[in-house]
C-alpha positions in Angstrom: 32.8 -45.5 0.7 30.8 -46.5 3.6 30.7 -45.6 7.5 33.5 -43.7 8.8 34.5 -45.1 12.2 30.8 -44.4 13.4 31.0 -40.8 12.8 27.9 -40.7 10.9 25.8 -42.8 13.4 24.8 -39.7 15.6 22.6 -37.1 14.3 23.1 -33.4 15.1 21.5 -33.1 18.4 18.2 -31.3 19.5 18.5 -28.1 20.8 19.3 -28.1 24.5 16.5 -26.9 26.8 17.2 -23.7 29.0 16.7 -24.0 32.5 15.5 -20.7 33.8 17.8 -18.9 36.3 16.5 -16.8 39.0 18.4 -13.8 38.1 18.3 -14.1 34.3 17.0 -11.0 32.7 17.8 -11.8 29.1 15.0 -11.4 26.7 12.5 -14.1 25.9 13.2 -15.4 22.2 9.4 -15.7 21.9 7.9 -12.4 23.1 11.0 -10.2 23.8 10.0 -9.5 27.5 12.5 -10.3 30.2 12.8 -14.0 30.8 10.9 -15.9 33.8 12.5 -15.7 37.1 11.2 -19.0 38.0 10.1 -22.4 36.4 6.7 -21.8 37.3 6.4 -18.6 35.7 8.3 -20.0 32.5 5.9 -22.8 32.2 2.9 -20.7 32.5 4.3 -18.4 29.8 5.2 -21.5 27.6 1.8 -23.1 27.9 0.2 -19.7 26.9 2.3 -19.5 23.8 1.2 -23.1 22.9 -2.2 -22.2 23.3 -1.8 -19.3 21.0 -0.2 -21.6 18.3 3.5 -20.6 18.8 5.4 -23.1 16.6 8.7 -22.6 18.6 7.0 -22.9 21.9 5.6 -26.3 20.8 9.2 -27.5 20.0 10.3 -26.3 23.3 7.6 -27.9 25.1 8.3 -31.3 23.1 11.9 -30.9 24.4 10.9 -30.5 28.0 8.8 -33.7 27.8 11.4 -35.5 25.7 13.8 -35.0 28.7 11.7 -34.5 31.7 13.2 -31.1 32.4 11.8 -27.9 34.0 9.3 -29.7 36.1 7.6 -31.7 33.3 7.5 -35.5 33.6 9.3 -37.2 30.9 6.8 -38.3 28.0 8.5 -39.1 24.9 5.3 -40.0 23.0 3.9 -36.6 23.9 7.1 -35.2 22.7 6.8 -36.7 19.3 3.3 -35.3 19.1 4.4 -31.8 19.9 7.4 -32.0 17.5 5.1 -32.9 14.7 2.7 -30.0 15.5 5.5 -27.6 15.8 6.8 -28.7 12.3 3.4 -28.4 10.9 3.2 -24.8 12.3 6.4 -24.0 10.5 9.2 -24.6 13.2 12.0 -26.5 11.4 13.6 -27.6 14.6 10.4 -29.5 15.4 10.8 -31.6 12.2 14.4 -32.2 12.9 13.6 -33.6 16.4 10.9 -35.8 15.1 13.2 -37.0 12.5 15.8 -37.9 15.3 13.1 -39.7 17.3 12.2 -42.0 14.3 15.8 -42.6 13.5 16.6 -43.6 17.1 13.1 -45.1 17.8 12.7 -42.7 20.8 9.2 -42.3 21.8 8.0 -43.9 18.4 8.7 -47.0 16.3 12.0 -46.7 14.5 11.5 -45.8 10.8 14.3 -44.6 8.9 12.0 -43.8 5.9 9.9 -41.4 8.1 13.3 -40.1 9.6 14.5 -39.0 6.1 11.1 -37.6 5.2 11.1 -35.2 8.2 15.0 -34.4 8.0 13.9 -33.4 4.2 11.2 -31.1 5.3 13.1 -29.6 8.1 16.1 -28.9 5.7 13.8 -27.5 3.2 12.7 -25.0 5.7 16.3 -23.9 6.3 17.5 -26.2 9.2 21.1 -26.7 8.8 21.5 -29.5 11.3 18.8 -31.3 9.6 20.7 -30.9 6.3 23.7 -32.4 7.8 21.7 -35.3 9.2 20.4 -35.9 5.7 24.1 -36.2 4.8 24.7 -38.8 7.5 21.7 -40.9 6.4 22.9 -40.9 2.7 26.5 -41.8 3.8 25.3 -44.6 6.0 23.4 -45.9 3.0 26.4 -45.7 0.9 25.3 -42.8 -1.0 28.7 -41.0 -0.8 28.2 -38.1 -3.2 24.6 -37.5 -2.1 26.1 -37.1 1.3 28.7 -34.8 0.4 26.1 -32.4 -1.4 24.3 -32.2 1.9 27.5 -31.6 3.8 28.6 -28.9 1.6 25.2 -27.0 1.7 25.5 -27.4 5.4 29.0 -26.3 5.7 28.5 -23.3 3.5 25.5 -22.3 5.8 27.8 -22.3 8.8 27.5 -25.9 10.1 31.1 -26.7 11.5 30.7 -30.5 11.7 29.7 -30.6 8.1 32.7 -28.6 7.3 34.7 -31.2 8.9 33.1 -33.9 6.7 33.9 -31.8 3.5 37.6 -31.7 4.9 37.7 -35.4 5.1 36.3 -36.1 1.7 38.6 -33.4 0.2 41.7 -35.3 1.6 40.1 -38.6 0.5 39.9 -37.2 -3.1 36.0 -37.1 -3.2 35.9 -33.3 -3.3 38.0 -31.0 -5.5 40.4 -28.2 -4.2 38.2 -25.5 -5.6 34.9 -27.0 -4.3 36.6 -27.2 -0.6 38.2 -23.7 -0.8 34.9 -22.3 -2.1 33.1 -24.1 0.9 35.8 -22.8 3.3 35.3 -19.2 2.3 31.4 -19.5 2.3 31.6 -20.9 5.8 33.8 -18.1 6.9 31.5 -15.5 5.3 28.5 -17.1 7.1 30.4 -17.0 10.4 31.1 -13.3 10.0 27.6 -12.7 9.4 26.3 -14.5 12.3 28.9 -12.4 14.6 27.9 -9.2 13.0 24.0 -10.2 13.7 24.9 -11.2 17.4 26.5 -7.6 17.7 23.6 -6.0 16.4 21.1 -7.9 18.6 23.1 -7.3 21.6 23.1 -3.4 20.7 19.4 -3.5 20.3 18.8 -5.4 23.6 20.8 -3.0 25.6 19.1 0.1 23.9 
């Protein structure tokens, strides 16, 4: 089994950068203080976090350079360097974004071997999107059952697109009924856990 109508061509996207709104009083995911009321204040805080070695801040800064958002001039080569640093500091999103850059040749020479390597590093650090992307790479390389294993792991961790892939494989006879049903149960359990976590977080933020 090979490529499925191009559905394995596109990796799970990078996290969309959040534009700061004037009246946004949610808490900053980095320091738990009210979010900045202007892009200037946001950039100042972000740069400070980067100076302090915050891995997630490195990823966010890389994403801004990648897209040219929040007042940053687009600089994809710099974005790649920031993603690498973020990954080295422990942010799995950094490695996933870096893998996407190598897969697409965006800001760096296209290199599928390096793309797979950084997807693997990201997935080993618990990044579900990277696990899905590994499945896509294996599927495009004709390694159907390796791809299915990655999709099952990602689906059980709550990745809905991976769950769709497992469903397709079940309908085509590559996944047993028991495995598919078990994956569905694990996916739903994870969704319930995430909803519960969100409710607890909302209560905490309001207290």
